[in-house]
C-alpha positions as CSV (number, residue, x, y, z in Angstrom):
1,X,-61.3,-15.4,-67.7
2,X,-57.6,-16.3,-67.9
3,X,-56.5,-19.0,-65.5
4,X,-53.0,-18.5,-64.1
5,X,-51.2,-21.8,-63.6
6,X,-48.9,-21.6,-60.6
7,X,-45.4,-23.1,-61.2
8,X,-44.5,-26.3,-59.5
9,X,-41.8,-25.5,-56.9
10,X,-39.0,-28.0,-56.0
11,X,-36.6,-27.3,-53.2
12,X,-33.1,-28.7,-53.9
13,X,-30.8,-29.1,-50.9
14,X,-27.0,-29.8,-51.3
15,X,-23.9,-28.2,-49.8
16,X,-22.0,-28.6,-53.0
17,X,-22.6,-25.8,-55.6
18,X,-21.7,-28.1,-58.4
19,X,-24.4,-30.5,-57.5
20,X,-26.9,-27.7,-57.3
21,X,-25.9,-26.6,-60.8
22,X,-26.3,-30.1,-62.2
23,X,-29.9,-30.4,-60.8
24,X,-30.6,-26.9,-62.1
25,X,-29.5,-28.0,-65.6
26,X,-31.8,-31.1,-65.4
27,X,-34.9,-29.6,-64.0
28,X,-34.9,-25.7,-64.4
29,X,-36.7,-26.0,-67.8
30,X,-39.7,-27.7,-66.3
31,X,-40.0,-26.4,-62.7
32,X,-39.4,-23.4,-60.4
33,X,-36.3,-24.4,-58.4
34,X,-35.4,-23.2,-54.9
35,X,-31.9,-23.9,-53.5
36,X,-30.5,-24.4,-50.0
37,X,-26.9,-25.3,-49.0
38,X,-27.7,-26.5,-45.5
39,X,-30.5,-28.1,-43.5
40,X,-31.5,-25.1,-41.5
41,X,-32.0,-23.0,-44.7
42,X,-33.9,-25.9,-46.3
43,X,-36.3,-26.1,-43.4
44,X,-36.8,-22.3,-43.5
45,X,-37.5,-22.3,-47.2
46,X,-39.8,-25.3,-47.0
47,X,-41.9,-23.5,-44.3
48,X,-42.0,-20.3,-46.3
49,X,-42.4,-21.5,-49.9
50,X,-44.3,-24.8,-49.4
51,X,-42.6,-26.6,-52.4
52,X,-44.4,-29.6,-53.9
53,X,-41.2,-31.7,-53.6
54,X,-37.8,-31.7,-51.9
55,X,-34.6,-33.2,-53.3
56,X,-32.3,-33.6,-50.3
57,X,-28.6,-34.5,-50.1
58,X,-27.6,-36.7,-47.1
59,X,-24.0,-35.8,-46.4
60,X,-24.0,-32.1,-45.3
61,X,-22.1,-30.4,-42.5
62,X,-23.8,-29.4,-39.2
63,X,-27.1,-31.0,-40.0
64,X,-27.1,-34.0,-42.4
65,X,-30.0,-34.9,-44.7
66,X,-31.4,-37.5,-42.3
67,X,-31.8,-35.0,-39.5
68,X,-33.2,-32.4,-41.9
69,X,-35.8,-34.9,-43.1
70,X,-36.7,-35.8,-39.5
71,X,-37.3,-32.2,-38.6
72,X,-39.4,-31.6,-41.8
73,X,-41.6,-34.6,-41.0
74,X,-42.1,-33.4,-37.4
75,X,-43.4,-30.0,-38.4
76,X,-47.1,-30.2,-39.5
77,X,-46.4,-27.3,-41.9
78,X,-43.9,-29.4,-43.9
79,X,-44.7,-33.0,-43.0
80,X,-46.6,-33.8,-46.1
81,X,-44.0,-32.5,-48.6
82,X,-42.5,-35.5,-50.3
83,X,-38.7,-35.9,-49.8
84,X,-36.4,-37.7,-52.3
85,X,-32.9,-38.3,-51.0
86,X,-30.2,-37.6,-53.7
87,X,-26.9,-39.0,-52.3
88,X,-23.7,-40.9,-53.0
89,X,-24.6,-43.1,-50.0
90,X,-25.8,-46.3,-51.6
91,X,-25.8,-48.9,-48.8
92,X,-29.1,-50.7,-48.2
93,X,-29.0,-49.6,-44.5
94,X,-28.8,-45.9,-45.6
95,X,-31.8,-46.4,-47.9
96,X,-33.7,-48.1,-45.1
97,X,-33.0,-45.2,-42.7
98,X,-34.2,-42.7,-45.3
99,X,-37.4,-44.5,-45.9
100,X,-38.0,-45.0,-42.2
101,X,-37.7,-41.2,-41.8
102,X,-40.5,-40.7,-44.3
103,X,-38.7,-40.2,-47.6
104,X,-40.6,-41.4,-50.7
105,X,-37.5,-42.2,-52.9
106,X,-33.8,-42.6,-53.0
107,X,-31.6,-41.6,-56.0
108,X,-27.9,-42.4,-55.9
109,X,-25.1,-40.3,-57.3
110,X,-23.8,-39.9,-59.9
111,X,-27.2,-39.1,-61.1
112,X,-28.8,-39.8,-64.5
113,X,-30.8,-36.8,-65.8
114,X,-33.4,-39.1,-67.3
115,X,-33.8,-40.9,-64.0
116,X,-34.1,-37.7,-62.0
117,X,-36.8,-36.3,-64.3
118,X,-38.7,-39.6,-64.3
119,X,-38.7,-39.9,-60.5
120,X,-39.7,-36.3,-60.1
121,X,-42.6,-36.6,-62.5
122,X,-43.8,-39.7,-60.8
123,X,-43.9,-38.2,-57.3
124,X,-45.4,-35.0,-58.4
125,X,-48.2,-37.0,-60.0
126,X,-48.8,-38.7,-56.7
127,X,-48.9,-35.3,-55.0
128,X,-51.6,-34.2,-57.4
129,X,-53.6,-37.3,-56.8
130,X,-53.3,-36.9,-53.0
131,X,-54.3,-33.2,-53.3
132,X,-57.4,-34.2,-55.3
133,X,-58.3,-36.9,-52.7
134,X,-57.9,-34.4,-49.9
135,X,-60.1,-31.8,-51.7
136,X,-62.8,-34.4,-52.4
137,X,-62.7,-35.5,-48.7
138,X,-63.1,-31.9,-47.5
139,X,-66.0,-31.3,-49.9
140,X,-67.7,-34.5,-48.5
141,X,-67.1,-33.4,-44.9
142,X,-68.4,-29.9,-45.5
143,X,-71.5,-31.1,-47.4
144,X,-72.3,-33.5,-44.5
145,X,-71.8,-30.7,-42.0
146,X,-74.0,-28.4,-44.0
147,X,-76.9,-30.9,-43.9
148,X,-76.4,-31.5,-40.2
149,X,-76.5,-27.8,-39.4
150,X,-80.2,-27.7,-40.5
151,X,-81.2,-29.6,-37.3
152,X,-78.1,-29.7,-35.2
153,X,-76.3,-26.4,-34.9
154,X,-72.9,-27.6,-33.8
155,X,-72.6,-30.4,-36.4
156,X,-71.0,-32.6,-33.8
157,X,-73.5,-35.4,-34.5
158,X,-71.8,-36.3,-37.7
159,X,-68.4,-36.5,-36.0
160,X,-69.7,-38.7,-33.2
161,X,-71.6,-41.1,-35.4
162,X,-68.8,-41.4,-37.9
163,X,-66.4,-42.5,-35.2
164,X,-69.0,-44.9,-33.8
165,X,-69.4,-46.3,-37.3
166,X,-65.6,-46.8,-37.6
167,X,-65.4,-48.6,-34.2
168,X,-68.2,-50.9,-35.1
169,X,-66.7,-51.5,-38.6
170,X,-63.5,-52.6,-36.9
171,X,-65.4,-54.9,-34.5
172,X,-67.2,-56.4,-37.5
173,X,-63.8,-57.3,-39.1
174,X,-63.7,-54.7,-41.9
175,X,-60.2,-53.8,-43.2
176,X,-58.4,-50.7,-42.1
177,X,-59.0,-49.2,-45.5
178,X,-62.8,-49.9,-45.2
179,X,-62.8,-48.5,-41.6
180,X,-61.2,-45.3,-42.9
181,X,-63.7,-45.1,-45.7
182,X,-66.7,-45.4,-43.4
183,X,-65.3,-42.8,-41.1
184,X,-65.3,-40.3,-43.9
185,X,-68.4,-41.5,-45.8
186,X,-70.8,-41.7,-42.8
187,X,-71.1,-37.9,-42.4
188,X,-73.0,-37.9,-45.7
189,X,-75.7,-40.2,-44.4
190,X,-78.3,-37.4,-44.0
191,X,-77.2,-35.1,-46.8
192,X,-80.7,-35.4,-48.3
193,X,-82.1,-33.4,-45.3
194,X,-80.9,-30.3,-47.3
195,X,-84.0,-30.8,-49.4
196,X,-86.5,-31.2,-46.5
197,X,-88.5,-28.1,-45.6
198,X,-87.6,-26.6,-42.3
199,X,-91.1,-26.6,-41.0
200,X,-91.0,-30.4,-41.2
201,X,-87.3,-31.0,-40.2
202,X,-87.5,-28.6,-37.2
203,X,-91.0,-29.4,-36.1
204,X,-91.0,-29.8,-32.3
205,X,-94.0,-32.2,-32.4
206,X,-94.7,-35.5,-33.9
207,X,-94.9,-35.5,-37.7
208,X,-98.3,-36.3,-39.3
209,X,-98.5,-38.9,-42.0
210,X,-98.0,-36.5,-44.9
211,X,-95.0,-34.9,-43.2
212,X,-93.5,-38.3,-42.4
213,X,-93.8,-39.3,-46.1
214,X,-91.8,-36.2,-47.0
215,X,-89.2,-36.8,-44.3
216,X,-88.6,-40.3,-45.6
217,X,-87.6,-38.9,-49.0
218,X,-84.3,-37.6,-47.5
219,X,-82.7,-41.1,-48.0
220,X,-83.4,-41.3,-51.7
221,X,-82.7,-37.6,-52.1
222,X,-79.3,-38.0,-50.4
223,X,-78.4,-40.8,-52.7
224,X,-79.4,-38.6,-55.7
225,X,-77.3,-35.8,-54.4
226,X,-74.2,-38.0,-54.0
227,X,-74.8,-40.0,-57.2
228,X,-73.0,-43.2,-58.3
229,X,-69.3,-43.0,-58.7
230,X,-66.2,-45.2,-59.2
231,X,-64.6,-43.5,-56.2
232,X,-64.7,-46.0,-53.3
233,X,-65.4,-43.1,-50.9
234,X,-68.3,-41.6,-52.8
235,X,-69.6,-45.1,-53.6
236,X,-69.7,-45.9,-49.9
237,X,-71.3,-42.6,-49.1
238,X,-74.0,-43.3,-51.7
239,X,-74.8,-46.7,-50.2
240,X,-74.9,-45.3,-46.7
241,X,-77.2,-42.4,-47.6
242,X,-79.6,-44.8,-49.4
243,X,-79.7,-47.7,-46.9
244,X,-79.1,-46.4,-43.3
245,X,-82.9,-46.2,-42.7
246,X,-83.5,-49.8,-43.8
247,X,-84.4,-52.2,-41.0
248,X,-83.4,-55.8,-40.4
249,X,-87.0,-57.0,-40.6
250,X,-87.8,-55.2,-43.8
251,X,-90.0,-52.5,-42.4
252,X,-87.6,-49.6,-43.1
253,X,-87.2,-47.2,-46.1
254,X,-86.8,-46.3,-48.9
255,X,-86.6,-49.9,-50.5
256,X,-87.8,-52.1,-47.6
257,X,-84.7,-54.2,-47.7
258,X,-84.2,-56.8,-45.0
259,X,-81.5,-58.9,-43.4
260,X,-78.2,-59.1,-45.2
261,X,-79.7,-57.6,-48.3
262,X,-79.0,-54.4,-46.5
263,X,-75.4,-53.5,-47.2
264,X,-73.1,-54.0,-44.1
265,X,-72.2,-50.3,-44.0
266,X,-75.8,-49.3,-44.0
267,X,-76.5,-51.7,-41.1
268,X,-73.5,-50.3,-39.2
269,X,-74.4,-46.6,-39.7
270,X,-78.0,-47.3,-38.7
271,X,-76.8,-48.4,-35.2
272,X,-74.4,-45.5,-34.9
273,X,-76.9,-42.9,-36.1
274,X,-79.8,-44.1,-33.8
275,X,-77.6,-44.4,-30.7
276,X,-76.4,-40.8,-31.2
277,X,-79.8,-39.5,-32.0
278,X,-81.3,-41.1,-28.9
279,X,-78.6,-39.8,-26.6
280,X,-78.6,-36.2,-28.1
281,X,-81.0,-33.3,-27.7
282,X,-83.3,-32.8,-30.7
283,X,-86.0,-30.1,-31.4
284,X,-88.6,-32.7,-30.6
285,X,-87.1,-34.5,-27.6
286,X,-84.6,-34.4,-24.7
287,X,-81.5,-36.7,-24.7
288,X,-82.1,-40.2,-23.4
289,X,-79.8,-41.6,-20.7
290,X,-77.3,-44.0,-22.2
291,X,-78.7,-47.1,-20.3
292,X,-82.2,-46.4,-21.6
293,X,-80.9,-45.9,-25.1
294,X,-79.0,-49.2,-25.0
295,X,-82.0,-51.0,-23.5
296,X,-84.2,-49.7,-26.4
297,X,-81.6,-50.7,-29.0
298,X,-81.3,-54.2,-27.6
299,X,-85.1,-54.5,-27.7
300,X,-84.9,-53.7,-31.4
301,X,-82.3,-56.5,-32.0
302,X,-83.5,-58.5,-34.9
303,X,-86.3,-56.1,-35.8
304,X,-84.6,-52.7,-36.5
305,X,-81.0,-53.7,-36.1
306,X,-78.7,-56.6,-37.2
307,X,-78.6,-58.8,-34.1
308,X,-74.9,-59.6,-34.6
309,X,-73.9,-56.0,-34.9
310,X,-75.9,-55.0,-31.8
311,X,-73.9,-57.7,-29.9
312,X,-70.7,-56.2,-31.2
313,X,-71.8,-52.7,-30.3
314,X,-72.3,-53.8,-26.7
315,X,-68.7,-55.1,-26.6
316,X,-67.2,-51.8,-27.7
317,X,-69.5,-49.6,-25.6
318,X,-66.7,-48.2,-23.4
319,X,-65.0,-46.9,-26.6
320,X,-68.3,-45.6,-27.9
321,X,-68.8,-43.7,-24.6
322,X,-65.3,-42.3,-24.8
323,X,-66.1,-40.8,-28.2
324,X,-69.5,-39.5,-26.9
325,X,-67.7,-37.7,-24.1
326,X,-64.9,-36.4,-26.3
327,X,-67.3,-34.8,-28.8
328,X,-70.0,-33.8,-26.4
329,X,-72.1,-30.8,-27.4
330,X,-70.8,-28.8,-24.5
331,X,-67.3,-28.9,-25.8
332,X,-68.4,-26.9,-28.9
333,X,-65.5,-28.1,-31.0
334,X,-67.1,-26.9,-34.1
335,X,-63.9,-26.2,-36.0
336,X,-62.3,-29.6,-35.6
337,X,-62.2,-31.9,-38.6
338,X,-63.6,-35.4,-38.7
339,X,-60.3,-37.2,-38.8
340,X,-59.0,-35.9,-35.5
């Protein structure tokens, strides 16, 4: 099968035809160029053609480049397209304004062909990396939702517990980057349920010993599905899947880890997962009232759960309940992504 490689599109915006011709001579050999002589046409082309990059002049009549950039960034359809200003305005204040509006680079005229090509290559490489990361994240989210659909038709459990996990990670002092990672990795916690037979997973009664042994394999199975990776996101997902059923006193599974030998993210997700499980309807039980669920979790402080994290969880309970209400099963927001 022949794979057709789509050309990289770059939108060049300048009111001077000579400047457009110069850029054409520099880049036309390597990319598919689109041209606009004013801001309104640039916005129209950006919406229609979705270029990978925009080279934007600042000094244009009617709508200057700054306003054009502002409008591009305000529109969700074009907000993620990188903008490089190409302009004779070289003051630091002008550069600062451009970056504040969301531009990724600033090239001053008269331009150097080598500089333009190098800057364009650099930012297109970053676009490719971002697209790869977005694709990976979407796959992780969908796989997590697929596992959840086996015993929770709406898939909202993974949304709620991932946000609970992020809030608790913040309270525990994790960095913003780590909070973002746990938000997106937590939905993979039960991916191993894909391999659990439905007659066990959906059984409305208590599992017998043999069934419970099979059910417990979902943690190791989930870790095997995700695998070990250099990617921080997939690495955290692996740790969460394999450790979120470990208990502070060592009575959990699959490894019987205890105390701080359980990774912090596993301890965090354990609390988030159990709270949502207790307060949600399952095939084998009704939803617990919040006060009863909290009372039970506090009683497991130091046995099932990290005592310090339980204390932190209680301090953020108003935020937790806000998430619980926002993503309640009755809202049926099944099409909304995890990051919203």
